[in-house]
Backbone as a chain_set.jsonl record, in Angstrom:
{"seq": "XXXXXXXXXXXXXXXXXXXXXXXXXXXXXXXXXXXXXXXXXXXXXXXXXXXXXXXXXXXXXXXXXXXXXXXXXXXXXXXXXXXXXXXXXX", "coords": {"N": [[-32.698, 2.803, 0.288], [-29.618, 4.455, 0.171], [-29.089, 7.977, 0.193], [-27.497, 10.353, -1.963], [-25.692, 13.396, -2.284], [-25.772, 15.94, -4.78], [-24.165, 18.667, -6.118], [-25.03, 21.397, -8.043], [-24.15, 23.971, -10.187], [-25.57, 26.892, -11.485], [-26.744, 29.753, -13.349], [-28.574, 32.432, -11.733], [-30.945, 33.285, -13.056], [-31.601, 31.136, -14.766], [-32.034, 29.168, -12.828], [-34.257, 30.257, -11.398], [-36.185, 30.34, -13.47], [-36.361, 27.624, -14.146], [-37.248, 26.533, -11.7], [-39.752, 27.751, -11.571], [-41.031, 26.671, -13.853], [-40.946, 23.897, -13.194], [-42.475, 23.943, -10.882], [-44.984, 24.587, -11.918], [-45.443, 22.189, -13.132], [-45.833, 20.621, -10.977], [-43.601, 19.75, -9.658], [-40.488, 19.689, -7.779], [-37.114, 21.052, -7.81], [-35.288, 19.008, -7.139], [-36.74, 16.641, -7.663], [-37.187, 16.96, -10.423], [-34.548, 16.903, -11.431], [-33.839, 14.322, -10.632], [-35.62, 12.858, -12.238], [-34.558, 13.482, -14.768], [-31.996, 12.225, -14.489], [-32.73, 9.511, -14.131], [-34.081, 8.999, -16.551], [-31.933, 9.39, -18.32], [-30.312, 7.234, -17.61], [-32.027, 5.128, -18.298], [-32.294, 5.594, -21.036], [-29.696, 5.389, -21.747], [-27.973, 7.485, -22.298], [-27.987, 11.016, -23.107], [-31.244, 12.121, -22.711], [-32.44, 13.572, -24.788], [-32.1, 15.433, -27.855], [-28.89, 16.689, -28.438], [-27.585, 19.085, -30.122], [-26.373, 21.112, -32.846], [-28.426, 23.524, -34.019], [-29.733, 23.703, -37.255], [-30.668, 26.244, -39.359], [-33.888, 26.54, -40.986], [-34.964, 26.86, -44.471], [-36.375, 29.305, -44.772], [-35.596, 30.799, -42.509], [-32.839, 30.833, -42.968], [-32.761, 32.331, -45.356], [-33.71, 34.781, -44.392], [-31.667, 35.474, -42.622], [-29.542, 35.737, -44.427], [-30.496, 37.893, -45.948], [-30.454, 39.869, -43.981], [-27.68, 40.031, -43.584], [-26.929, 41.024, -46.106], [-28.178, 43.542, -46.05], [-26.807, 44.732, -43.926], [-24.269, 44.886, -45.061], [-24.623, 46.728, -47.058], [-23.787, 49.843, -47.318], [-25.083, 52.069, -48.202], [-27.584, 52.089, -47.24], [-30.001, 53.496, -44.987], [-29.191, 54.164, -41.638], [-30.004, 53.619, -38.184], [-29.846, 54.949, -34.916], [-31.199, 54.211, -32.697], [-34.075, 52.428, -31.446], [-36.205, 54.111, -31.051], [-35.614, 56.18, -32.85], [-35.867, 54.775, -35.271], [-38.6, 54.079, -35.133], [-39.748, 56.649, -35.276], [-38.984, 57.376, -37.883], [-40.452, 55.493, -39.326], [-43.035, 56.351, -38.85], [-43.215, 58.646, -40.292]], "CA": [[-31.553, 3.171, -0.529], [-28.913, 5.625, 0.699], [-29.17, 9.155, -0.677], [-26.224, 11.043, -2.211], [-25.88, 14.801, -2.661], [-25.16, 16.459, -6.003], [-24.176, 20.126, -6.172], [-25.075, 21.877, -9.422], [-24.074, 25.426, -10.305], [-26.203, 27.497, -12.65], [-27.011, 31.167, -13.077], [-29.817, 32.676, -10.98], [-32.103, 33.38, -13.963], [-31.941, 29.776, -15.178], [-32.587, 28.487, -11.654], [-35.611, 30.76, -11.137], [-37.072, 29.92, -14.558], [-36.568, 26.181, -14.01], [-38.109, 26.312, -10.525], [-41.106, 28.163, -11.938], [-41.562, 25.646, -14.759], [-41.158, 22.648, -12.472], [-43.594, 24.173, -9.971], [-46.204, 24.449, -12.735], [-45.602, 20.761, -13.411], [-46.023, 19.935, -9.707], [-42.318, 19.161, -9.273], [-39.451, 20.571, -7.266], [-35.861, 20.904, -8.55], [-34.713, 17.69, -6.855], [-37.506, 15.634, -8.4], [-36.931, 17.149, -11.85], [-33.196, 16.411, -11.727], [-33.888, 12.86, -10.524], [-36.289, 12.36, -13.446], [-33.563, 13.557, -15.835], [-30.97, 11.207, -14.287], [-33.302, 8.188, -14.373], [-34.314, 8.877, -17.993], [-30.619, 9.238, -18.949], [-29.898, 5.854, -17.389], [-32.916, 4.284, -19.097], [-31.972, 5.867, -22.443], [-28.263, 5.13, -21.862], [-27.415, 8.685, -22.91], [-28.796, 12.205, -22.851], [-32.571, 11.743, -23.215], [-32.936, 14.534, -25.77], [-31.066, 15.767, -28.831], [-27.904, 17.724, -28.157], [-27.092, 19.313, -31.476], [-26.352, 22.476, -33.358], [-29.607, 23.666, -34.86], [-29.506, 24.226, -38.594], [-31.875, 26.987, -39.699], [-34.614, 26.113, -42.177], [-34.739, 27.72, -45.636], [-36.934, 30.649, -44.529], [-34.71, 31.466, -41.557], [-31.56, 31.055, -43.644], [-32.961, 33.448, -46.289], [-33.819, 36.009, -43.6], [-30.321, 35.786, -42.132], [-28.759, 36.21, -45.577], [-30.99, 39.236, -46.259], [-29.902, 40.746, -42.951], [-26.259, 40.225, -43.889], [-26.849, 41.922, -47.277], [-28.554, 44.885, -45.611], [-25.69, 45.255, -43.128], [-23.125, 45.149, -45.933], [-24.966, 47.828, -47.965], [-23.567, 51.078, -46.552], [-25.94, 53.142, -48.702], [-28.861, 52.014, -46.505], [-30.16, 54.368, -43.826], [-28.908, 53.544, -40.348], [-30.682, 54.246, -37.052], [-29.067, 54.828, -33.694], [-32.047, 53.686, -31.631], [-35.399, 51.964, -31.859], [-37.057, 55.306, -31.09], [-35.309, 56.857, -34.117], [-36.468, 53.965, -36.316], [-40.066, 54.251, -35.051], [-40.066, 57.983, -35.773], [-38.859, 57.332, -39.343], [-41.564, 54.701, -39.857], [-44.268, 57.129, -38.715], [-43.191, 59.784, -41.233]], "C": [[-30.931, 4.45, 0.038], [-28.973, 6.766, -0.319], [-27.787, 9.788, -0.802], [-26.536, 12.462, -2.655], [-25.156, 15.09, -3.961], [-25.264, 17.975, -5.931], [-24.093, 20.551, -7.627], [-25.025, 23.393, -9.402], [-24.746, 25.872, -11.597], [-26.462, 28.956, -12.329], [-28.396, 31.326, -12.45], [-31.049, 32.678, -11.887], [-32.554, 31.991, -14.407], [-32.587, 29.026, -14.02], [-34.02, 28.934, -11.393], [-36.589, 30.276, -12.205], [-37.378, 28.426, -14.457], [-37.481, 25.874, -12.828], [-39.555, 26.674, -10.839], [-41.767, 27.121, -12.842], [-41.888, 24.369, -13.999], [-42.323, 22.775, -11.491], [-44.924, 24.027, -10.707], [-46.497, 22.984, -13.04], [-45.819, 19.945, -12.135], [-44.755, 19.266, -9.199], [-41.453, 20.183, -8.561], [-38.167, 20.274, -8.051], [-35.268, 19.51, -8.358], [-35.418, 16.605, -7.66], [-37.234, 15.735, -9.896], [-35.554, 16.614, -12.241], [-33.153, 14.892, -11.624], [-34.584, 12.226, -11.731], [-35.297, 12.354, -14.611], [-32.542, 12.43, -15.699], [-31.51, 9.801, -14.589], [-33.59, 7.956, -15.851], [-32.996, 8.701, -18.744], [-30.122, 7.805, -18.793], [-30.727, 4.891, -18.233], [-32.568, 4.385, -20.582], [-30.536, 5.476, -22.773], [-27.563, 6.248, -22.621], [-28.257, 9.88, -22.5], [-30.17, 11.961, -23.478], [-33.238, 12.793, -24.108], [-31.784, 14.854, -26.704], [-30.17, 16.883, -28.313], [-27.223, 17.976, -29.495], [-27.028, 20.808, -31.771], [-27.531, 22.594, -34.312], [-29.233, 24.295, -36.195], [-30.782, 24.953, -39.003], [-32.551, 26.435, -40.958], [-34.413, 27.137, -43.293], [-35.236, 29.149, -45.415], [-36.024, 31.437, -43.591], [-33.368, 31.787, -42.202], [-31.653, 32.238, -44.599], [-33.037, 34.774, -45.538], [-32.458, 36.427, -43.064], [-29.44, 36.338, -43.253], [-29.187, 37.618, -45.976], [-30.449, 40.243, -45.248], [-28.429, 41.041, -43.188], [-26.076, 41.175, -45.078], [-27.16, 43.359, -46.887], [-27.415, 45.515, -44.811], [-24.49, 45.632, -43.995], [-23.368, 46.334, -46.862], [-24.905, 49.15, -47.198], [-24.382, 52.254, -47.077], [-27.297, 53.145, -47.989], [-28.834, 52.937, -45.299], [-29.916, 53.568, -42.557], [-29.621, 54.319, -39.249], [-29.888, 53.965, -35.786], [-29.878, 54.266, -32.533], [-33.365, 53.211, -32.223], [-36.342, 53.153, -31.971], [-36.854, 56.058, -32.405], [-35.931, 56.101, -35.299], [-37.992, 54.136, -36.319], [-40.503, 55.596, -35.617], [-40.004, 57.999, -37.297], [-39.998, 56.549, -39.974], [-42.886, 55.462, -39.808], [-44.347, 58.274, -39.721], [-43.708, 59.392, -42.598]], "O": [[-31.639, 5.409, 0.345], [-28.916, 6.544, -1.528], [-26.999, 9.76, 0.144], [-27.538, 12.698, -3.33], [-24.073, 14.564, -4.219], [-26.35, 18.509, -5.705], [-23.2, 20.122, -8.358], [-25.784, 24.029, -8.671], [-24.518, 25.299, -12.663], [-26.406, 29.357, -11.167], [-29.271, 30.475, -12.613], [-32.087, 32.127, -11.519], [-33.75, 31.7, -14.423], [-33.58, 28.325, -14.212], [-34.903, 28.102, -11.188], [-37.697, 29.848, -11.883], [-38.518, 28.008, -14.657], [-38.387, 25.048, -12.94], [-40.477, 25.976, -10.416], [-42.916, 26.736, -12.623], [-42.98, 23.82, -14.141], [-43.073, 21.82, -11.292], [-45.867, 23.425, -10.195], [-47.653, 22.589, -13.186], [-45.971, 18.724, -12.196], [-44.818, 18.327, -8.405], [-41.648, 21.39, -8.71], [-38.136, 19.349, -8.862], [-34.796, 18.9, -9.317], [-34.77, 15.752, -8.266], [-37.07, 14.716, -10.567], [-35.412, 15.949, -13.267], [-32.503, 14.237, -12.439], [-34.169, 11.163, -12.192], [-35.195, 11.374, -15.348], [-32.247, 11.748, -16.68], [-30.83, 8.996, -15.226], [-33.376, 6.856, -16.361], [-32.94, 7.94, -19.709], [-29.575, 7.227, -19.732], [-30.19, 3.949, -18.815], [-32.552, 3.381, -21.293], [-30.197, 5.257, -23.936], [-26.693, 6.012, -23.459], [-29.136, 9.767, -21.645], [-30.252, 11.626, -24.66], [-34.465, 12.878, -24.166], [-30.626, 14.582, -26.387], [-30.652, 17.898, -27.811], [-26.392, 17.186, -29.943], [-27.563, 21.636, -31.034], [-27.625, 21.855, -35.292], [-28.511, 25.29, -36.251], [-31.861, 24.36, -39.0], [-31.891, 25.935, -41.868], [-33.767, 28.164, -43.086], [-34.577, 30.102, -45.833], [-35.718, 32.601, -43.847], [-32.822, 32.874, -42.01], [-30.739, 33.061, -44.657], [-32.491, 35.779, -45.994], [-32.134, 37.614, -43.055], [-28.686, 37.29, -43.049], [-28.342, 38.45, -46.307], [-30.034, 41.341, -45.619], [-27.982, 42.174, -43.013], [-25.185, 42.026, -45.068], [-26.49, 44.289, -47.336], [-27.094, 46.689, -44.997], [-23.779, 46.59, -43.693], [-22.413, 46.893, -47.403], [-25.858, 49.524, -46.514], [-24.378, 53.325, -46.47], [-28.067, 54.096, -48.122], [-27.794, 53.137, -44.671], [-30.379, 52.436, -42.423], [-29.821, 55.528, -39.364], [-29.332, 52.881, -35.61], [-29.318, 53.888, -31.504], [-33.719, 53.551, -33.352], [-37.179, 53.205, -32.872], [-37.823, 56.523, -33.006], [-36.461, 56.72, -36.221], [-38.599, 54.316, -37.374], [-41.493, 55.684, -36.342], [-40.88, 58.576, -37.941], [-40.465, 56.909, -41.055], [-43.761, 55.235, -40.644], [-45.427, 58.809, -39.971], [-43.756, 60.226, -43.503]]}, "num_chains": 1, "name": "protein.A"}
């Protein structure tokens, strides 16, 4: 079977992290991408969920609490993590 080239652009950090992961799995980038393409053809679509994650109740409550804290201007504010740590130690 004749081979065809595919050029893929991604940021350096993603490339390095993917190469490291695939290496741990005993794969190189070409093999990993070919696995993805073959699974997509077999699945007749993207072989994993592509969706917007909806936070669970605990995460949603934490996000809402964070929003309330940010909106409460009477709360103490810190300019750095070091400043916060110092206040926690007092």
